[in-house]
C-alpha positions as a Markdown table, in Angstrom:
| # | Residue | x | y | z |
|---|---|---|---|---|
| 1 | Leu | -20.2 | 70.7 | -39.1 |
| 2 | Glu | -21.1 | 67.2 | -41.2 |
| 3 | Ala | -17.8 | 66.5 | -41.3 |
| 4 | Ala | -17.0 | 67.4 | -38.3 |
| 5 | Tyr | -20.0 | 65.3 | -36.8 |
| 6 | Arg | -19.6 | 61.9 | -39.4 |
| 7 | Ala | -15.9 | 62.5 | -37.7 |
| 8 | Cys | -16.4 | 62.3 | -33.8 |
| 9 | Val | -19.2 | 59.4 | -34.7 |
| 10 | Ala | -16.6 | 57.0 | -35.9 |
| 11 | Trp | -14.1 | 57.8 | -33.0 |
| 12 | Asp | -17.1 | 56.9 | -30.5 |
| 13 | Gly | -17.5 | 53.8 | -32.6 |
| 14 | Trp | -13.8 | 53.4 | -32.5 |
| 15 | Leu | -13.1 | 53.7 | -28.8 |
| 16 | Met | -16.5 | 51.0 | -28.2 |
| 17 | Arg | -15.0 | 48.8 | -30.3 |
| 18 | Tyr | -11.4 | 48.9 | -29.3 |
| 19 | Arg | -11.2 | 50.5 | -25.7 |
| 20 | Asn | -14.6 | 48.7 | -23.9 |
| 21 | Thr | -13.1 | 44.8 | -24.4 |
| 22 | Arg | -14.5 | 44.3 | -20.7 |
| 23 | Gly | -18.2 | 45.0 | -22.3 |
| 24 | Thr | -19.0 | 47.5 | -19.3 |
| 25 | Gly | -19.4 | 51.2 | -21.2 |
| 26 | Leu | -16.3 | 52.5 | -19.8 |
| 27 | Val | -12.9 | 53.4 | -21.7 |
| 28 | Glu | -10.5 | 51.6 | -20.9 |
| 29 | Gly | -6.7 | 52.8 | -20.5 |
| 30 | Phe | -3.9 | 50.3 | -22.2 |
| 31 | Cys | -0.5 | 52.5 | -21.5 |
| 32 | Thr | 0.7 | 56.0 | -19.7 |
| 33 | Tyr | 0.5 | 57.8 | -22.7 |
| 34 | Asp | -2.8 | 57.1 | -22.9 |
| 35 | Thr | -4.1 | 59.6 | -20.7 |
| 36 | Gly | -0.9 | 61.6 | -20.8 |
| 37 | His | 0.4 | 61.5 | -17.1 |
| 38 | Asp | 3.9 | 60.7 | -18.0 |
| 39 | Asn | 6.0 | 59.7 | -14.8 |
| 40 | Ser | 3.1 | 58.9 | -12.7 |
| 41 | Pro | 3.0 | 57.0 | -9.8 |
| 42 | Arg | -1.3 | 56.2 | -11.4 |
| 43 | Trp | 1.0 | 54.2 | -13.7 |
| 44 | Ala | 3.6 | 53.0 | -12.2 |
| 45 | Gly | 5.5 | 49.4 | -13.7 |
| 46 | Met | 2.9 | 50.0 | -16.6 |
| 47 | Pro | 4.4 | 50.1 | -20.2 |
| 48 | Asn | 4.4 | 53.6 | -21.8 |
| 49 | Gln | 3.0 | 52.6 | -25.0 |
| 50 | Cys | 0.6 | 49.7 | -27.1 |
| 51 | Pro | 3.0 | 47.1 | -28.5 |
| 52 | Asn | 4.3 | 48.3 | -31.9 |
| 53 | Lys | 2.0 | 51.6 | -30.8 |
| 54 | Asp | -1.1 | 49.9 | -31.6 |
| 55 | Ala | -3.8 | 51.6 | -30.0 |
| 56 | Arg | -5.9 | 48.7 | -30.6 |
| 57 | Arg | -4.0 | 46.2 | -28.4 |
| 58 | His | -2.5 | 46.3 | -24.8 |
| 59 | His | 0.3 | 44.5 | -23.6 |
| 60 | Asp | -0.2 | 41.2 | -21.7 |
| 61 | Leu | -0.4 | 41.9 | -17.6 |
| 62 | Pro | -2.9 | 41.0 | -15.8 |
| 63 | Ser | -4.2 | 44.2 | -14.7 |
| 64 | Leu | -4.2 | 45.4 | -18.3 |
| 65 | Pro | -6.6 | 46.9 | -19.6 |
| 66 | Arg | -8.1 | 49.2 | -17.0 |
| 67 | Leu | -11.4 | 51.0 | -16.7 |
| 68 | Cys | -10.2 | 55.0 | -16.6 |
| 69 | Pro | -12.4 | 58.2 | -15.3 |
| 70 | Asp | -10.8 | 60.6 | -17.3 |
| 71 | Leu | -10.8 | 58.9 | -20.6 |
| 72 | Ser | -14.4 | 58.0 | -19.8 |
| 73 | Ala | -14.9 | 61.6 | -19.3 |
| 74 | Thr | -13.8 | 62.9 | -22.0 |
| 75 | Ile | -16.2 | 60.6 | -23.5 |
| 76 | Phe | -18.9 | 61.8 | -21.6 |
| 77 | Gly | -18.5 | 65.5 | -22.7 |
| 78 | Ala | -17.5 | 64.2 | -27.0 |
| 79 | Arg | -21.5 | 63.2 | -26.3 |
| 80 | Arg | -22.7 | 65.9 | -25.1 |
| 81 | Ala | -21.0 | 67.9 | -27.7 |
| 82 | Leu | -22.3 | 65.3 | -30.4 |
| 83 | Ala | -26.0 | 65.5 | -29.2 |
| 84 | Glu | -25.5 | 69.3 | -30.2 |
| 85 | Met | -24.2 | 68.7 | -33.3 |
| 86 | Ala | -26.9 | 66.4 | -34.1 |
| 87 | Arg | -29.3 | 68.7 | -32.9 |
| 88 | Ala | -28.1 | 71.8 | -35.1 |
| 89 | Leu | -28.0 | 69.4 | -37.9 |
| 90 | Gly | -31.9 | 68.8 | -37.8 |
| 91 | Arg | -31.1 | 65.0 | -36.8 |
| 92 | Asn | -32.9 | 65.2 | -33.3 |
| 93 | Ala | -33.2 | 61.6 | -33.1 |
| 94 | Asp | -29.8 | 61.1 | -33.6 |
| 95 | Ala | -29.1 | 63.6 | -30.5 |
| 96 | Asp | -31.8 | 62.5 | -28.5 |
| 97 | Arg | -29.8 | 59.1 | -28.6 |
| 98 | Trp | -26.2 | 61.0 | -28.1 |
| 99 | Ala | -28.0 | 62.3 | -24.9 |
| 100 | Glu | -28.7 | 59.2 | -23.6 |
| 101 | Gln | -25.6 | 57.5 | -24.2 |
| 102 | Ala | -23.7 | 61.2 | -22.4 |
| 103 | Glu | -26.3 | 59.8 | -19.5 |
| 104 | Met | -25.1 | 56.1 | -19.6 |
| 105 | Ile | -21.4 | 57.0 | -19.3 |
| 106 | Arg | -21.7 | 59.6 | -17.1 |
| 107 | Asn | -23.5 | 56.9 | -14.5 |
| 108 | Leu | -21.1 | 54.5 | -14.7 |
| 109 | Ile | -18.5 | 56.3 | -14.3 |
| 110 | Leu | -20.0 | 57.5 | -10.7 |
| 111 | Ser | -21.0 | 54.1 | -10.1 |
| 112 | Lys | -18.1 | 52.1 | -10.7 |
| 113 | Leu | -15.0 | 54.6 | -10.6 |
| 114 | Tyr | -15.9 | 57.1 | -7.7 |
| 115 | Val | -14.9 | 56.3 | -3.8 |
| 116 | Ala | -16.4 | 58.2 | -1.6 |
| 117 | Glu | -14.8 | 57.2 | 1.6 |
| 118 | Asp | -11.9 | 58.7 | -0.4 |
| 119 | Ala | -13.9 | 61.4 | -2.0 |
| 120 | Ala | -11.6 | 60.5 | -5.1 |
| 121 | Phe | -11.8 | 58.9 | -9.0 |
| 122 | Tyr | -9.6 | 55.8 | -9.7 |
| 123 | Asp | -8.8 | 53.6 | -12.4 |
| 124 | Leu | -10.3 | 50.1 | -11.5 |
| 125 | Asp | -7.9 | 47.7 | -13.2 |
| 126 | Ala | -8.9 | 43.8 | -15.0 |
| 127 | Glu | -8.5 | 42.3 | -11.2 |
| 128 | Asp | -11.4 | 44.8 | -10.0 |
| 129 | Lys | -8.8 | 46.6 | -7.9 |
| 130 | Phe | -8.7 | 50.3 | -7.8 |
| 131 | Ile | -5.3 | 52.1 | -8.3 |
| 132 | Arg | -5.6 | 54.2 | -5.3 |
| 133 | Val | -3.9 | 57.7 | -6.4 |
| 134 | Arg | -5.1 | 60.6 | -5.6 |
| 135 | Ser | -4.5 | 62.6 | -8.6 |
| 136 | Asp | -5.6 | 65.1 | -11.4 |
| 137 | Val | -8.4 | 62.6 | -12.4 |
| 138 | Ile | -10.4 | 64.2 | -10.2 |
| 139 | Ser | -10.1 | 67.6 | -11.5 |
| 140 | Arg | -10.3 | 66.0 | -15.6 |
| 141 | Val | -13.6 | 64.8 | -14.5 |
| 142 | Cys | -14.9 | 68.1 | -13.2 |
| 143 | Gly | -13.4 | 69.6 | -16.6 |
| 144 | Glu | -16.5 | 67.8 | -18.1 |
| 145 | His | -18.7 | 68.6 | -15.6 |
| 146 | Val | -19.6 | 65.2 | -14.9 |
| 147 | Val | -20.2 | 65.5 | -11.2 |
| 148 | Asp | -23.2 | 67.6 | -9.7 |
| 149 | Gln | -22.8 | 70.2 | -7.6 |
| 150 | Ala | -23.6 | 68.4 | -4.1 |
| 151 | Leu | -20.4 | 65.6 | -5.3 |
| 152 | Phe | -18.7 | 68.7 | -6.6 |
| 153 | Asp | -18.6 | 70.6 | -3.3 |
| 154 | Thr | -17.4 | 67.2 | -1.7 |
| 155 | Leu | -14.8 | 67.1 | -4.1 |
| 156 | Trp | -13.5 | 70.5 | -3.3 |
| 157 | Thr | -13.7 | 70.5 | 0.3 |
| 158 | Arg | -12.1 | 67.0 | 0.7 |
| 159 | Gln | -9.4 | 67.2 | -2.8 |
| 160 | Leu | -9.2 | 70.7 | -4.9 |
| 161 | His | -9.3 | 73.0 | -2.4 |
| 162 | Asn | -7.6 | 71.2 | 0.4 |
| 163 | Pro | -4.1 | 73.0 | 1.2 |
| 164 | Ser | -2.9 | 69.5 | 2.2 |
| 165 | Ala | -4.0 | 67.7 | -0.8 |
| 166 | Phe | -4.2 | 69.7 | -4.5 |
| 167 | Trp | -4.6 | 73.1 | -3.1 |
| 168 | Gly | -0.6 | 74.1 | -2.7 |
| 169 | Lys | 0.7 | 78.1 | -2.6 |
| 170 | Tyr | 0.6 | 77.1 | -6.3 |
| 171 | Pro | -2.3 | 75.3 | -7.4 |
| 172 | Leu | -3.3 | 72.2 | -8.5 |
| 173 | Ser | -0.7 | 69.7 | -8.1 |
| 174 | Ser | -0.9 | 66.8 | -10.3 |
| 175 | Ile | -0.6 | 64.3 | -7.2 |
| 176 | Ala | -2.6 | 65.6 | -4.0 |
| 177 | Met | 0.5 | 66.3 | -1.7 |
| 178 | Asp | -0.3 | 64.1 | 1.7 |
| 179 | Asp | -0.8 | 61.1 | -1.3 |
| 180 | Pro | 2.5 | 59.0 | -0.4 |
| 181 | Ser | 3.0 | 58.5 | -3.5 |
| 182 | Phe | 4.1 | 61.9 | -4.0 |
| 183 | Val | 7.1 | 62.3 | -5.7 |
| 184 | Arg | 9.8 | 63.8 | -4.6 |
| 185 | Pro | 12.3 | 65.5 | -5.8 |
| 186 | Ile | 10.4 | 66.8 | -8.1 |
| 187 | Pro | 11.5 | 65.4 | -11.9 |
| 188 | Ala | 11.3 | 66.7 | -15.4 |
| 189 | Asn | 7.8 | 66.0 | -17.0 |
| 190 | Ser | 6.5 | 64.5 | -13.9 |
| 191 | Trp | 2.7 | 64.1 | -13.2 |
| 192 | Gly | 4.0 | 62.8 | -9.6 |
| 193 | Gly | 3.4 | 66.0 | -7.9 |
| 194 | Ala | 4.2 | 69.4 | -10.2 |
| 195 | Ser | 1.5 | 72.0 | -10.8 |
| 196 | Gln | 0.9 | 71.2 | -14.3 |
| 197 | Gly | 0.5 | 74.5 | -16.9 |
| 198 | Leu | -1.9 | 72.1 | -18.9 |
| 199 | Thr | -3.9 | 71.8 | -15.9 |
| 200 | Ala | -4.1 | 75.5 | -15.0 |
| 201 | Leu | -5.0 | 76.1 | -18.5 |
| 202 | Arg | -8.0 | 73.9 | -18.4 |
| 203 | Ala | -9.1 | 75.5 | -14.8 |
| 204 | Pro | -11.2 | 77.8 | -16.5 |
| 205 | Arg | -13.6 | 74.5 | -18.1 |
| 206 | Trp | -14.5 | 73.9 | -14.4 |
| 207 | Met | -14.4 | 76.4 | -11.3 |
| 208 | Asp | -16.7 | 79.0 | -13.1 |
| 209 | His | -19.0 | 75.9 | -13.8 |
| 210 | Tyr | -19.5 | 75.1 | -10.1 |
| 211 | Gly | -19.2 | 78.6 | -8.8 |
| 212 | Arg | -15.4 | 79.2 | -7.8 |
| 213 | Ala | -14.5 | 82.4 | -9.7 |
| 214 | Ala | -13.1 | 84.0 | -5.9 |
| 215 | Glu | -11.0 | 81.0 | -5.2 |
| 216 | Phe | -9.9 | 81.3 | -8.5 |
| 217 | Thr | -8.5 | 84.6 | -8.6 |
| 218 | Asp | -5.9 | 83.2 | -6.2 |
| 219 | Met | -5.0 | 80.3 | -8.7 |
| 220 | Met | -4.9 | 83.0 | -11.4 |
| 221 | Asp | -2.9 | 85.0 | -9.4 |
| 222 | Arg | -0.3 | 82.8 | -7.8 |
| 223 | Trp | 0.8 | 81.4 | -11.7 |
| 224 | Cys | 0.9 | 84.7 | -13.2 |
| 225 | Glu | 3.2 | 85.5 | -9.9 |
| 226 | Ala | 5.3 | 82.3 | -10.4 |
| 227 | Ile | 5.6 | 82.8 | -14.5 |
| 228 | Gln | 6.8 | 86.5 | -14.2 |
| 229 | Thr | 9.0 | 85.4 | -11.4 |
| 230 | Asp | 10.8 | 83.1 | -14.1 |
| 231 | Leu | 9.8 | 84.3 | -18.1 |
| 232 | Thr | 11.4 | 80.8 | -19.5 |
| 233 | Phe | 8.0 | 79.2 | -19.5 |
| 234 | Arg | 8.3 | 75.8 | -18.3 |
| 235 | Gln | 6.2 | 72.7 | -18.5 |
| 236 | Gln | 5.8 | 72.4 | -14.4 |
| 237 | Met | 6.5 | 74.3 | -11.3 |
| 238 | Asp | 6.7 | 72.7 | -7.3 |
| 239 | Pro | 2.9 | 73.2 | -5.6 |
| 240 | Glu | 4.6 | 74.5 | -2.2 |
| 241 | Thr | 7.5 | 77.3 | -3.9 |
| 242 | Gly | 6.6 | 78.1 | -7.3 |
| 243 | Val | 9.4 | 77.0 | -8.6 |
| 244 | Phe | 9.6 | 76.2 | -12.1 |
| 245 | Thr | 11.3 | 72.4 | -13.5 |
| 246 | His | 14.5 | 74.0 | -15.3 |
| 247 | Gly | 17.0 | 70.7 | -16.5 |
| 248 | Glu | 15.4 | 68.2 | -18.6 |
| 249 | Asp | 12.3 | 70.4 | -19.2 |
| 250 | His | 12.6 | 72.9 | -22.3 |
| 251 | Pro | 11.8 | 76.7 | -21.9 |
| 252 | Asn | 8.9 | 77.9 | -24.4 |
| 253 | Tyr | 5.8 | 76.0 | -23.7 |
| 254 | Ser | 3.4 | 76.8 | -25.1 |
| 255 | Pro | 0.5 | 75.8 | -22.3 |
| 256 | Thr | 1.9 | 77.7 | -19.9 |
| 257 | Ala | 2.0 | 80.8 | -22.1 |
| 258 | Leu | -1.0 | 80.2 | -23.1 |
| 259 | Val | -1.8 | 80.9 | -19.5 |
| 260 | Met | -0.8 | 83.6 | -18.7 |
| 261 | Val | -2.6 | 85.2 | -21.7 |
| 262 | Asp | -5.9 | 83.3 | -20.4 |
| 263 | Tyr | -5.3 | 84.6 | -17.2 |
| 264 | Thr | -5.0 | 88.4 | -18.0 |
| 265 | Trp | -7.9 | 88.7 | -19.6 |
| 266 | Arg | -9.8 | 86.3 | -16.9 |
| 267 | Leu | -8.1 | 88.9 | -14.2 |
| 268 | Ile | -8.6 | 92.0 | -15.4 |
| 269 | Gly | -10.2 | 91.7 | -19.0 |
| 270 | Val | -13.1 | 90.6 | -20.9 |
| 271 | Val | -14.4 | 87.1 | -21.8 |
| 272 | Glu | -16.2 | 85.7 | -25.0 |
| 273 | Glu | -18.3 | 83.3 | -23.8 |
| 274 | Pro | -20.9 | 82.0 | -26.9 |
| 275 | Ala | -23.9 | 83.9 | -25.4 |
| 276 | Glu | -22.2 | 86.3 | -23.2 |
| 277 | Leu | -19.4 | 89.0 | -22.1 |
| 278 | Ser | -17.9 | 88.4 | -18.4 |
| 279 | Trp | -16.2 | 92.0 | -18.2 |
| 280 | Asn | -13.3 | 90.8 | -15.0 |
| 281 | Ile | -12.5 | 94.1 | -13.3 |
| 282 | Arg | -10.0 | 94.4 | -11.1 |
| 283 | Pro | -9.3 | 98.4 | -10.1 |
| 284 | Gly | -7.4 | 98.0 | -7.2 |
| 285 | His | -4.7 | 95.2 | -9.4 |
| 286 | Lys | -1.2 | 95.8 | -9.9 |
| 287 | Ala | -1.7 | 94.6 | -13.8 |
| 288 | Ala | -4.7 | 96.9 | -14.4 |
| 289 | Arg | -2.9 | 100.3 | -13.3 |
| 290 | Gly | -3.9 | 102.5 | -16.8 |
| 291 | Ala | -4.2 | 99.4 | -18.4 |
| 292 | Arg | -6.4 | 99.4 | -21.7 |
| 293 | Leu | -7.7 | 96.3 | -23.4 |
| 294 | Ser | -9.3 | 95.5 | -26.5 |
| 295 | Leu | -11.0 | 91.9 | -28.0 |
| 296 | Pro | -12.1 | 91.1 | -31.1 |
| 297 | Leu | -15.5 | 89.6 | -31.5 |
| 298 | Asp | -16.3 | 86.9 | -32.6 |
| 299 | Gly | -19.0 | 88.4 | -34.7 |
| 300 | Gly | -17.3 | 91.4 | -35.8 |
| 301 | Gly | -16.2 | 94.7 | -33.4 |
| 302 | Ser | -14.9 | 94.7 | -30.2 |
| 303 | Ala | -14.6 | 94.6 | -26.6 |
| 304 | Ser | -13.1 | 97.1 | -24.3 |
| 305 | Val | -11.7 | 98.2 | -21.0 |
| 306 | Ala | -9.9 | 101.1 | -20.0 |
| 307 | Tyr | -8.5 | 101.2 | -16.4 |
| 308 | Asp | -8.0 | 104.7 | -14.6 |
| 309 | Gly | -7.2 | 105.7 | -10.6 |
| 310 | Lys | -11.0 | 104.6 | -9.4 |
| 311 | Gly | -12.6 | 102.1 | -12.0 |
| 312 | Ala | -12.9 | 101.2 | -15.5 |
| 313 | Asp | -14.7 | 101.7 | -18.2 |
| 314 | Leu | -16.2 | 99.0 | -20.6 |
| 315 | Ala | -17.3 | 99.9 | -24.6 |
| 316 | Leu | -18.3 | 97.7 | -27.2 |
| 317 | Ser | -16.9 | 98.9 | -30.8 |
| 318 | Gly | -16.7 | 102.4 | -28.9 |
| 319 | Lys | -20.0 | 102.7 | -27.5 |
| 320 | Pro | -20.3 | 102.9 | -24.0 |
| 321 | Val | -21.5 | 99.8 | -21.9 |
| 322 | Ala | -21.1 | 100.8 | -18.4 |
| 323 | Arg | -18.3 | 101.5 | -15.5 |
| 324 | Ile | -17.4 | 99.9 | -12.6 |
| 325 | Glu | -15.9 | 101.5 | -9.9 |
| 326 | Gly | -14.3 | 100.3 | -6.2 |
| 327 | Gly | -13.9 | 96.8 | -6.2 |
| 328 | Ala | -13.0 | 94.0 | -7.7 |
| 329 | Ala | -16.7 | 92.3 | -10.1 |
| 330 | Arg | -17.6 | 90.6 | -13.0 |
| 331 | Leu | -20.6 | 92.1 | -14.9 |
| 332 | Ile | -21.7 | 89.9 | -17.2 |
| 333 | Thr | -23.5 | 90.9 | -20.4 |
| 334 | Arg | -25.7 | 90.0 | -23.2 |
| 335 | Lys | -23.6 | 90.0 | -26.6 |
| 336 | Asp | -25.2 | 93.4 | -26.9 |
| 337 | Gly | -23.6 | 95.3 | -23.8 |
| 338 | Thr | -27.1 | 94.8 | -21.7 |
| 339 | Pro | -26.5 | 93.8 | -17.9 |
| 340 | Ile | -27.7 | 90.6 | -16.7 |
| 341 | Ser | -25.6 | 89.6 | -13.5 |
| 342 | Leu | -22.8 | 91.1 | -11.4 |
| 343 | Leu | -20.7 | 88.7 | -9.8 |
| 344 | Gly | -17.9 | 88.3 | -6.5 |
| 345 | Ile | -14.4 | 87.0 | -8.0 |
| 346 | Ser | -12.9 | 88.1 | -4.9 |
| 347 | Pro | -11.4 | 86.2 | -2.1 |
| 348 | Gln | -12.6 | 88.9 | 0.0 |
| 349 | Ala | -15.8 | 91.4 | 0.2 |
| 350 | Gln | -16.4 | 94.3 | -2.3 |
| 351 | Arg | -17.8 | 97.0 | -2.6 |
| 352 | Val | -18.9 | 97.9 | -6.3 |
| 353 | Thr | -20.3 | 100.9 | -7.6 |
| 354 | Leu | -21.9 | 100.5 | -11.2 |
| 355 | Arg | -22.9 | 103.2 | -13.5 |
| 356 | Gln | -24.7 | 103.2 | -16.6 |
| 357 | Ala | -26.3 | 106.1 | -18.7 |
| 358 | Gly | -29.5 | 107.1 | -18.0 |
| 359 | Arg | -29.6 | 105.7 | -14.6 |
| 360 | Ala | -28.6 | 106.4 | -11.3 |
| 361 | Pro | -25.8 | 104.7 | -9.9 |
| 362 | Arg | -25.8 | 101.5 | -7.8 |
| 363 | His | -24.1 | 100.4 | -5.1 |
| 364 | Phe | -23.5 | 97.0 | -4.0 |
| 365 | Asn | -21.4 | 94.6 | -1.9 |
| 366 | Leu | -20.6 | 92.0 | -3.2 |
| 367 | Lys | -19.9 | 88.6 | -1.0 |
| 368 | Pro | -17.1 | 86.4 | -2.7 |
| 369 | Asn | -19.0 | 84.1 | -6.0 |
| 370 | Gln | -22.2 | 85.9 | -4.8 |
| 371 | Arg | -23.8 | 86.3 | -8.1 |
| 372 | Leu | -26.7 | 89.4 | -7.7 |
| 373 | Val | -29.0 | 89.3 | -11.3 |
| 374 | Leu | -29.6 | 93.0 | -12.9 |
């Protein structure tokens, strides 16, 4: 932890020295590869790389450097992590300083790079012009939890869950589908519109945080459906048809394979969080029929789920935790199996029965995204 802390502190210092040339306190983008948005209209006309691949320099163009919401959001998240690391190392004064600096860059992102009339975050170029391309920058800012719940709800309604914008049949598109800059036909390696495996892999960072587990179910089902239709594991797919890009896009793309693995556990299995276990039980899901899943836990032992025709038995290292029957639900427990809450994870209301040893069965009517304290 000490070594990691020193390295992360040095990285923050490097960024503030070389990527804060305008003195705003935000992180600047010099080229396309800074953000990984290959072939995106966000960076149209801009160089892919820095001069001579020197990340301390940018090309001599009037619009460079840009203030970037996603790069700045990453540093917001990093500073929050630094605060926790410092606290764990007993450096409370440093922890307070990092927490304060995290809030500082968060406030700058919201005050300088958010355009309320569009409900979107944009780059601001060196000529103080917004690059008005609605891109997955929005979900990347949410991924670091920069926005509060009220602002997220606005972004969700107007952009992220809008079927005309980012929520196609196979979400999430990398450019809003109703943005004039959306690139069609979809070329290879394109952050100009395609739904990307990397975006799907990052979605758990924010969908649960902002209370959208039920809608995430739809997204996970669509991705698993598309992957199982084309088992070559490609980088990206059409957000409207679910057809993966072939041609120059190579097979065996690991982020897409990881989406399949991770989404399986989030759909019908158990996920380990730092202080909790999330048991995602969907007895009616086709993947759950007769399924047996066992997850090794960080602290030793295992968490297992065994489905039958009516429900699923949950156990920790062979010791029964609970049984869930009927509809879909997420049982959230402590690491020792003590129930905390029950969450509605289906887009439709569910009738769920929770059985635990030594007490009468409990029956619940769970609405989408409803959380019941147990």
